[in-house]
C-alpha positions in Angstrom: 142.6 129.2 12.3 139.1 130.2 12.3 137.9 131.0 8.8 134.5 132.9 8.4 133.6 131.4 4.8 135.0 128.5 5.6 131.2 126.7 6.0 130.0 128.1 2.4 133.3 126.5 0.7 132.6 123.5 2.5 128.5 123.0 2.1 127.5 122.0 -1.3 123.7 122.8 -2.8 122.9 119.3 -2.1 123.6 119.7 1.4 121.5 123.0 1.7 118.4 120.9 0.6 118.9 118.1 2.7 119.0 121.1 5.5 115.9 122.6 4.1 113.8 119.5 3.9 114.6 118.4 7.5 113.5 122.0 8.5 110.3 121.2 6.9 109.7 117.9 8.6 109.7 119.7 11.7 107.5 122.4 11.0 104.8 120.2 9.0 103.7 118.3 12.1 102.6 121.4 14.0 100.9 122.7 10.8 98.6 119.7 10.6 98.2 119.5 14.2 96.9 123.2 14.0 94.9 122.1 11.3 93.3 119.2 13.2 92.5 121.0 16.2 90.6 123.8 14.1 88.3 120.7 12.5 87.6 119.4 16.1 87.0 123.2 17.2 84.2 123.5 14.4 82.6 120.0 15.4 82.6 121.0 18.5 80.6 124.2 17.8 78.3 122.6 15.6 77.5 120.1 18.4 77.0 122.7 20.7 74.6 124.8 18.5 72.5 121.5 17.7 72.4 120.9 21.7 71.3 124.3 22.2 68.8 123.8 19.6 67.4 120.3 21.1 67.4 122.4 24.4 65.5 125.2 23.0 62.7 122.8 21.5 62.7 120.8 24.8 61.7 123.9 26.4 59.4 125.0 23.9 57.5 121.4 24.2 57.7 121.7 28.0 56.0 125.5 27.6 53.2 123.8 25.5 52.8 120.8 27.7 52.2 123.2 30.6 48.4 122.6 31.8 46.7 125.8 31.8 45.1 127.5 34.9 41.9 126.5 36.2 39.4 129.1 36.8 38.3 129.3 40.6 35.0 127.9 41.5 32.3 130.5 41.5 34.2 132.6 38.7 31.9 133.7 35.9 33.2 132.1 32.6 32.9 134.1 29.4 30.1 132.9 26.8 31.7 130.5 24.5 32.4 132.2 20.9 31.3 130.2 17.7 33.8 128.4 15.6 35.0 130.3 12.3 32.3 127.7 10.8 29.5 129.7 12.5 29.1 126.6 14.7 28.2 127.0 18.5 29.5 124.6 21.1 26.1 123.0 21.5 25.7 122.6 17.7 29.2 120.9 17.5 28.5 118.8 20.2 25.2 117.5 18.2 26.8 117.1 15.3 29.7 115.4 16.4 28.0 112.7 18.7 27.8 109.4 17.6 23.9 108.5 16.4 23.2 104.9 15.9 19.2 104.6 15.4 18.0 102.0 13.5 16.0 103.6 10.5 12.5 102.9 9.5 11.9 100.2 6.7 11.2 103.1 4.2 11.2 106.9 4.8 11.7 109.9 2.7 14.1 112.7 2.9 14.1 116.3 1.4 17.1 118.0 0.0 16.7 121.9 -0.5 19.4 122.8 -2.4 20.7 125.8 -4.1 19.0 124.6 -7.4 15.8 123.4 -6.0 14.0 120.5 -4.4 14.9 116.9 -4.4 12.9 114.1 -2.6 14.6 111.0 -2.0 13.1 107.6 -1.1 15.0 105.4 1.2 14.6 101.4 1.5 16.3 99.8 4.0 16.1 96.4 2.8 18.3 97.6 -0.2 21.1 98.3 2.3 20.6 98.2 6.1 23.8 99.9 7.1 24.0 102.6 4.6 20.1 103.4 5.1 20.9 103.8 9.1 23.7 105.7 8.6 21.7 108.3 6.2 19.0 108.5 8.6 21.2 109.0 11.5 23.2 112.0 10.0 20.1 113.7 8.5 18.2 113.4 11.7 21.3 115.4 13.3 21.7 118.0 10.4 24.9 117.1 9.2 23.9 117.5 5.5 22.9 121.1 5.9 25.2 123.5 4.1 27.2 120.7 2.6 28.6 121.2 -1.0 28.0 119.2 -4.0 31.9 119.1 -4.6 32.5 116.3 -7.3 30.1 116.5 -9.9 31.2 114.5 -13.3 28.9 115.1 -16.2 27.7 111.7 -17.7 28.4 110.1 -14.2 27.5 111.0 -10.9 26.9 113.9 -8.5 28.9 113.4 -5.2 28.3 115.4 -1.6 28.7 114.6 1.9 31.9 116.2 3.6 30.7 118.7 6.5 31.8 122.4 6.3 33.2 122.2 9.5 36.4 120.2 9.5 36.0 119.1 13.4 32.9 117.4 12.2 34.2 115.9 9.2 36.9 114.4 11.6 35.0 112.9 14.0 32.7 111.1 11.3 35.8 109.7 9.3 36.4 107.6 12.1 33.1 105.9 12.4 32.9 103.7 9.3 30.1 101.3 8.8 30.2 97.8 7.5 29.7 97.0 3.7 26.1 95.9 2.5 25.6 93.3 -0.3 24.8 95.2 -3.5 20.9 94.3 -3.8 19.9 97.3 -6.3 22.1 98.1 -9.5 23.4 101.7 -9.8 20.8 103.2 -11.7 20.3 107.1 -12.9 18.6 108.4 -9.9 19.7 106.3 -7.4 21.9 107.1 -4.1 25.0 105.0 -3.0 27.4 105.8 -0.2 31.1 106.5 -1.3 33.8 104.6 -0.3 37.7 104.0 -0.4 39.3 101.1 -2.3 38.7 99.2 1.1 36.0 97.2 2.9 33.9 98.9 5.5 35.2 102.0 4.6 32.2 104.2 4.1 31.4 107.1 6.2 29.3 110.3 5.4 29.8 111.0 1.2 27.2 110.0 -1.0 26.9 110.4 -4.9 23.5 110.4 -7.1 24.0 108.3 -10.2 23.4 110.9 -13.4 23.3 107.9 -15.5 23.1 104.2 -15.2 26.4 103.3 -14.0 26.0 99.3 -13.7 30.0 98.7 -13.5 29.8 100.2 -10.0 27.9 97.3 -8.7 30.8 94.8 -9.2 32.9 97.3 -6.9 30.7 97.0 -4.1 28.9 100.3 -4.4 25.5 99.4 -2.7 22.6 101.9 -3.5 20.4 102.5 -0.2 17.7 105.1 -2.0 16.3 106.7 -5.2 15.5 110.3 -6.2 11.5 110.1 -6.6 11.2 113.9 -7.4 13.4 116.6 -8.6 15.8 114.4 -10.8 15.7 117.7 -13.3 17.5 119.5 -10.3 19.9 117.0 -9.9 20.8 117.5 -13.7 21.0 121.1 -12.9 23.7 120.8 -10.2 27.0 122.7 -11.3 29.4 120.3 -12.8 32.6 121.3 -11.3 34.4 117.9 -12.8 37.0 115.6 -11.3 38.7 116.8 -7.9 42.1 117.8 -7.6 45.0 117.4 -8.5 43.5 115.3 -11.2 40.8 117.5 -12.4 39.8 121.1 -11.7 37.5 120.4 -8.8 38.2 120.6 -4.7 40.9 118.5 -3.4 39.3 116.5 -1.0 42.2 116.7 1.7 41.8 120.3 1.5 38.0 120.1 1.8 38.2 117.8 4.8 41.5 119.9 6.4 39.4 123.4 5.6 35.8 122.8 5.2 33.4 125.2 3.5 36.0 128.1 4.1 38.1 126.7 1.4 35.4 125.8 -1.1 33.9 129.0 -0.9 36.7 130.9 -1.4 38.3 128.9 -4.0 35.2 127.4 -5.9 32.1 129.9 -5.5 30.2 128.1 -8.3 29.4 125.2 -6.6 26.1 124.2 -5.4 24.8 123.2 -2.0 22.5 121.3 0.1 20.8 123.9 1.9 19.1 121.5 4.4 18.0 117.7 4.6 15.1 116.7 6.5 13.1 113.6 7.0 9.4 114.2 5.7 7.8 110.9 6.1 
């Protein structure tokens, strides 16, 4: 005879716990599988996003690489606008063309600066490679409107980074070979700056404000000396060491941005207004 409450009498608490545990074992794998699928879905979404981003970048690169349309023959071209530095295309070509003439054995260069006139006498016998480079740079007008951007009182006055970054970049690739040091870095002597590497001179120069014989042992070879206007050299604004070590201009920024950076951030600097060979 069927008894509706017989199950309650025969199922003990221990049996009930066993039944609940069995039920959980059946449900848990499904729940874990659902979590795993969600993780794969998120990973798939991330991979899809990355692929989409890569595709966008490739499209942009392809767009940038697309050649510009060539104007039809006979079409009038608009006049070339001056660069932000004020250089015309003709001037830029003149200033960036490689110049490699051999300098005279001796010649003089007049620097017209914002503090006055400085006259240099160059002796090629002292440092032939340095003299040749200086001669060619002066001839093409490289040092016109160039700042004394690193002037340290009791040490030296440095200049020679062009106001237009395109000109600086062109000449930074044209290093010259080292010259043996034949003259000492005395007060008023002019020398090319260089990195701590052999054959690394380009366009930067410095005028010794005091006797700096310790530079002789480091391979700094003077090629010229100030014969008039040392009082003008002494009056050049001493901005100090360059950034980030000192308060002066950061050379990386000067190289990248030229006079636009210098005139905006360091308005007190003095400049070579023009440099010309006088004899």
